[in-house]
C-alpha positions as CSV (number, residue, x, y, z in Angstrom):
1,X,-63.1,-149.1,132.6
2,X,-61.2,-151.5,133.1
3,X,-58.2,-149.7,134.3
4,X,-60.5,-147.8,136.8
5,X,-61.8,-150.9,138.4
6,X,-58.0,-152.2,138.3
7,X,-56.6,-149.9,140.1
8,X,-59.3,-149.1,142.3
9,X,-59.0,-152.8,143.7
10,X,-55.6,-154.1,143.0
11,X,-54.0,-150.4,143.0
12,X,-52.5,-152.0,139.8
13,X,-52.9,-152.6,136.0
14,X,-55.7,-155.1,134.7
15,X,-55.0,-158.7,133.9
16,X,-55.7,-160.4,131.2
17,X,-58.8,-161.6,132.1
18,X,-60.2,-157.9,132.9
19,X,-58.4,-156.6,129.5
20,X,-60.4,-159.4,127.4
21,X,-63.8,-158.5,129.3
22,X,-63.4,-154.7,129.0
23,X,-65.4,-154.2,125.8
24,X,-68.5,-155.6,127.8
25,X,-67.6,-153.7,131.4
26,X,-70.9,-151.2,130.2
27,X,-73.0,-154.5,131.2
28,X,-73.7,-154.6,134.9
29,X,-73.6,-158.3,134.7
30,X,-70.2,-158.5,133.3
31,X,-69.0,-155.7,135.4
32,X,-70.1,-157.4,139.0
33,X,-68.8,-160.5,137.7
34,X,-65.3,-159.3,137.0
35,X,-65.7,-156.9,140.5
36,X,-66.4,-160.1,142.3
37,X,-63.5,-162.2,140.5
38,X,-61.1,-159.7,141.5
39,X,-62.4,-159.1,145.1
40,X,-61.1,-162.7,146.0
41,X,-57.7,-162.5,144.1
42,X,-54.6,-162.3,146.7
43,X,-54.2,-159.1,144.7
44,X,-56.4,-157.1,146.8
45,X,-53.9,-156.4,148.9
46,X,-52.5,-153.5,147.0
47,X,-56.0,-152.1,147.9
48,X,-55.6,-152.5,151.6
49,X,-52.1,-151.2,151.5
50,X,-53.2,-148.0,150.0
51,X,-56.6,-147.5,151.1
52,X,-56.3,-149.4,154.2
53,X,-53.0,-147.6,155.3
54,X,-54.5,-144.3,154.3
55,X,-57.7,-144.6,156.1
56,X,-56.4,-146.2,158.9
57,X,-52.9,-143.8,159.2
58,X,-50.8,-147.3,159.3
59,X,-48.9,-146.5,155.9
60,X,-45.6,-145.2,157.0
61,X,-45.3,-147.4,160.1
62,X,-42.6,-149.5,158.4
63,X,-40.3,-146.5,159.1
64,X,-41.4,-145.9,162.5
65,X,-38.6,-145.0,164.9
66,X,-40.3,-143.7,168.2
67,X,-39.6,-146.7,170.2
68,X,-36.6,-146.4,172.7
69,X,-35.2,-149.7,171.9
70,X,-33.0,-149.7,175.0
71,X,-36.1,-149.9,177.5
72,X,-38.1,-152.0,174.6
73,X,-35.6,-154.4,173.5
74,X,-38.4,-156.7,172.1
75,X,-39.1,-154.2,169.3
76,X,-37.3,-155.5,166.6
77,X,-37.5,-154.8,163.1
78,X,-38.9,-158.0,162.6
79,X,-41.5,-157.3,165.2
80,X,-42.3,-153.9,163.6
81,X,-42.2,-155.1,160.0
82,X,-45.1,-158.1,161.7
83,X,-46.9,-155.2,163.6
84,X,-47.5,-153.4,160.1
85,X,-48.4,-156.7,158.2
86,X,-51.2,-157.7,160.8
87,X,-53.9,-155.2,159.9
88,X,-53.1,-155.7,156.5
89,X,-53.5,-159.4,157.3
90,X,-57.0,-158.8,158.6
91,X,-58.2,-156.7,156.2
92,X,-57.4,-158.7,153.2
93,X,-59.0,-161.7,154.8
94,X,-62.1,-159.9,155.8
95,X,-62.5,-158.4,151.7
96,X,-61.4,-161.7,150.0
97,X,-64.2,-163.8,152.2
98,X,-66.7,-161.2,151.7
99,X,-66.7,-160.8,155.5
100,X,-68.5,-157.7,157.3
101,X,-66.9,-154.5,157.8
102,X,-68.1,-154.6,161.3
103,X,-65.4,-157.6,161.7
104,X,-62.4,-155.0,161.8
105,X,-64.1,-153.9,165.0
106,X,-65.8,-156.4,166.6
107,X,-64.0,-159.1,165.7
108,X,-62.5,-161.8,167.8
109,X,-59.5,-162.9,165.1
110,X,-56.3,-161.5,164.1
111,X,-53.1,-163.0,162.2
112,X,-49.8,-163.3,163.8
113,X,-46.1,-164.5,162.8
114,X,-43.4,-165.7,165.3
115,X,-42.4,-162.3,166.2
116,X,-46.2,-161.0,166.7
117,X,-47.2,-164.2,168.6
118,X,-44.5,-164.1,171.4
119,X,-45.4,-160.0,171.5
120,X,-48.9,-161.1,172.3
121,X,-48.2,-164.2,174.2
122,X,-50.0,-166.2,171.9
123,X,-48.7,-169.8,170.7
124,X,-45.9,-169.6,168.5
125,X,-46.5,-170.4,165.0
126,X,-43.9,-173.0,163.6
127,X,-41.4,-172.1,160.6
128,X,-40.0,-168.3,160.3
129,X,-40.7,-165.3,160.3
130,X,-42.7,-165.6,157.3
131,X,-45.3,-168.5,158.8
132,X,-48.3,-166.4,159.8
133,X,-51.4,-168.3,161.2
134,X,-55.2,-167.2,161.9
135,X,-56.0,-167.1,165.5
136,X,-59.6,-167.3,165.7
137,X,-59.8,-167.1,169.1
138,X,-57.5,-164.0,169.7
139,X,-59.7,-162.9,172.9
140,X,-58.5,-165.3,175.4
141,X,-55.3,-162.8,174.8
142,X,-56.8,-159.4,174.9
143,X,-56.3,-158.9,170.8
144,X,-58.8,-159.1,168.2
145,X,-60.1,-156.7,165.6
146,X,-58.3,-153.1,165.1
147,X,-58.4,-151.6,168.8
148,X,-55.9,-154.1,170.4
149,X,-53.5,-154.0,167.2
150,X,-49.9,-152.9,168.4
151,X,-49.1,-150.9,165.2
152,X,-51.9,-148.5,166.6
153,X,-51.2,-148.8,170.2
154,X,-47.2,-148.1,169.2
155,X,-48.0,-145.5,166.5
156,X,-49.8,-143.4,169.3
157,X,-47.6,-143.3,171.6
158,X,-44.4,-141.5,172.3
159,X,-41.6,-143.5,172.8
160,X,-41.2,-143.7,176.5
161,X,-45.1,-143.8,177.8
162,X,-48.3,-144.0,176.6
163,X,-50.6,-141.2,175.1
164,X,-54.3,-141.5,175.8
165,X,-54.8,-138.5,173.7
166,X,-53.1,-139.5,170.5
167,X,-54.7,-143.5,171.4
168,X,-58.3,-141.5,171.9
169,X,-57.6,-139.2,168.8
170,X,-57.2,-142.3,166.1
171,X,-60.5,-143.5,167.1
172,X,-62.7,-140.8,167.1
173,X,-61.0,-139.6,164.1
174,X,-60.0,-143.1,162.1
175,X,-63.2,-144.4,163.5
176,X,-66.2,-142.4,164.1
177,X,-65.0,-139.7,161.2
178,X,-65.2,-137.1,163.7
179,X,-62.9,-133.9,162.7
180,X,-61.2,-132.3,165.7
181,X,-59.2,-128.6,165.4
182,X,-55.4,-129.4,166.4
183,X,-54.4,-128.1,169.9
184,X,-52.8,-124.6,170.8
185,X,-49.6,-123.9,169.9
186,X,-48.9,-123.1,174.0
187,X,-50.2,-126.5,175.1
188,X,-47.6,-127.4,177.7
189,X,-46.1,-131.1,176.8
190,X,-47.0,-134.2,179.1
191,X,-43.5,-135.7,180.6
192,X,-41.8,-137.8,178.1
193,X,-40.9,-140.7,180.0
194,X,-43.9,-142.8,182.4
195,X,-41.6,-144.0,184.6
196,X,-40.1,-140.7,185.9
197,X,-43.8,-139.2,186.5
198,X,-45.2,-137.9,190.1
199,X,-48.5,-138.6,189.2
200,X,-50.6,-141.3,186.9
201,X,-50.9,-140.1,183.5
202,X,-54.7,-140.4,184.0
203,X,-54.4,-137.4,187.0
204,X,-52.1,-135.1,185.0
205,X,-55.0,-135.5,181.6
206,X,-57.7,-134.8,184.1
207,X,-56.0,-131.4,185.2
208,X,-54.9,-130.8,181.7
209,X,-58.7,-130.8,180.8
210,X,-59.3,-128.5,183.7
211,X,-58.3,-126.1,181.2
212,X,-60.9,-124.6,179.4
213,X,-59.1,-124.1,176.4
214,X,-58.8,-127.8,176.2
215,X,-61.3,-129.3,178.0
216,X,-64.1,-129.2,174.8
217,X,-61.9,-131.5,172.5
218,X,-60.1,-133.3,174.9
219,X,-63.4,-134.5,176.3
220,X,-64.2,-135.7,173.0
221,X,-61.7,-138.1,172.8
222,X,-59.2,-138.5,176.3
223,X,-61.4,-141.4,177.5
224,X,-61.1,-143.6,174.6
225,X,-57.3,-143.5,174.6
226,X,-57.4,-144.1,178.7
227,X,-59.6,-147.4,178.5
228,X,-56.6,-148.7,176.6
229,X,-54.1,-148.0,179.7
230,X,-53.5,-151.9,179.6
231,X,-51.8,-152.0,176.4
232,X,-48.4,-150.4,177.1
233,X,-46.0,-148.3,174.6
234,X,-45.5,-150.8,172.2
235,X,-48.8,-152.7,172.5
236,X,-47.6,-155.2,175.3
237,X,-50.2,-156.0,177.7
238,X,-49.4,-154.4,181.2
239,X,-50.9,-154.8,184.9
240,X,-48.5,-151.8,185.7
241,X,-47.4,-148.5,184.1
242,X,-43.2,-148.2,183.6
243,X,-43.3,-146.5,187.6
244,X,-44.9,-149.2,189.4
245,X,-48.8,-148.0,189.2
246,X,-51.3,-150.2,188.8
247,X,-52.9,-149.4,185.4
248,X,-57.0,-148.8,185.4
249,X,-58.5,-149.0,182.4
250,X,-62.2,-147.6,183.2
251,X,-63.5,-144.7,181.6
252,X,-66.6,-142.2,181.2
253,X,-66.7,-141.7,177.5
254,X,-69.1,-139.2,176.0
255,X,-72.9,-139.0,177.1
256,X,-71.3,-140.4,180.3
257,X,-71.4,-143.9,179.4
258,X,-69.2,-146.2,181.5
259,X,-66.6,-148.6,180.1
260,X,-63.8,-150.9,180.9
261,X,-61.1,-151.5,178.2
262,X,-61.1,-152.0,175.0
263,X,-64.2,-154.7,175.0
264,X,-65.8,-151.9,176.6
265,X,-65.2,-149.5,173.7
266,X,-66.2,-151.5,171.3
267,X,-69.7,-152.3,172.9
268,X,-70.0,-148.6,173.4
269,X,-69.4,-148.2,169.6
270,X,-72.0,-150.9,168.7
271,X,-75.0,-149.4,171.1
272,X,-73.9,-145.7,170.1
273,X,-71.7,-144.8,167.2
274,X,-71.6,-147.8,164.7
275,X,-73.6,-145.8,162.3
276,X,-70.5,-143.0,162.4
277,X,-68.4,-146.1,162.0
278,X,-70.3,-147.7,159.1
279,X,-70.5,-143.6,157.1
280,X,-66.7,-143.3,157.8
281,X,-65.5,-146.6,155.9
282,X,-68.3,-145.6,153.5
283,X,-66.8,-142.1,152.7
284,X,-62.9,-143.4,152.6
285,X,-64.0,-146.1,150.7
286,X,-65.5,-143.9,148.0
287,X,-63.0,-141.2,147.9
288,X,-60.2,-143.5,147.1
289,X,-62.6,-144.9,144.5
290,X,-62.8,-141.6,142.8
291,X,-59.6,-139.9,143.8
292,X,-61.5,-137.0,145.4
293,X,-63.6,-136.0,148.5
294,X,-67.3,-136.4,148.6
295,X,-69.0,-133.5,147.1
296,X,-73.0,-132.7,147.7
297,X,-74.4,-134.6,144.7
298,X,-72.5,-137.9,145.9
299,X,-74.7,-137.9,148.9
300,X,-77.4,-140.1,147.1
301,X,-75.2,-142.5,146.5
302,X,-73.4,-142.7,149.6
303,X,-76.8,-142.8,151.2
304,X,-77.6,-146.0,148.9
305,X,-74.4,-147.3,149.8
306,X,-75.3,-147.5,154.0
307,X,-79.1,-148.5,153.6
308,X,-77.7,-151.4,151.4
309,X,-75.3,-153.0,154.0
310,X,-77.3,-154.4,157.1
311,X,-80.2,-156.1,155.5
312,X,-76.9,-157.7,153.8
313,X,-74.7,-158.3,156.9
314,X,-72.4,-155.3,156.2
315,X,-70.4,-157.3,153.7
316,X,-67.6,-155.2,152.1
317,X,-68.5,-156.2,148.4
318,X,-71.6,-154.4,149.1
319,X,-69.6,-151.1,149.4
320,X,-67.6,-152.1,146.0
321,X,-70.4,-152.9,144.2
322,X,-72.6,-149.3,144.5
323,X,-69.4,-147.7,143.7
324,X,-68.6,-149.8,140.5
325,X,-71.7,-149.6,139.5
326,X,-72.1,-146.0,139.4
327,X,-69.1,-145.2,137.2
């Protein structure tokens, strides 16, 4: 049980204190005391990289090479590493300080080092690239929470243009937990270079959705991606696309709900899809802890996990404690 707890919360072996308590972990108070201690330890970074990296699909970003560095010379190896580190830092802060899981979506804060601060147009922290600062008013710079992090915006762009399709698909799959079938092989590809398009990407996608074979799926996610069009291929803030056309961030989300930009997407989720997000986090963490997908008998405990969250401000620890006390 000590090993199971340690590899769940730290992705590493138990420490001496946990091993000393191993003989008493069958007692709920001892198990919870060790769990709470371990959640405050810096070693939860192991869980963030493994669980968070797989759930949000950024584990391999440190090897991401789709960006054209001649067109985007600011995208250096240091910046790529900082982009990868940003969600790790935010998730670690949420876990260690037992913040609400809703802060990952609605939060107004983030973490930056000098490279990332320059990229975002924020005040640059003093020191070298290892110096990270907590920015608690990131909304002033169009950032805050997961959606506006450059790692996700860059990873879900083909290099010389944005991809509302990939960005929107990331939202509905990773945040809403939807399962969408892959595109048929006959679908024509969009131009790879935004600067050479004779029409705005928004218009080209609208024509794409006019195809009945594509419309049903694309109607579920394209609009989410269109709301991020003021964030370019490497997540930079912009007012014009690479062809000089003014960007638009208004979008009609499923159900006909009109939104504008990342703030509109967040509010849409708050009003219409928050339960889906909470369910997704719960199921993903359960699967990570047990190293298998949830099955029908797990539904009772998953319902218990979700039911306890609203009464306790949605703390991350509540999810973890329900899991470990079920072992």
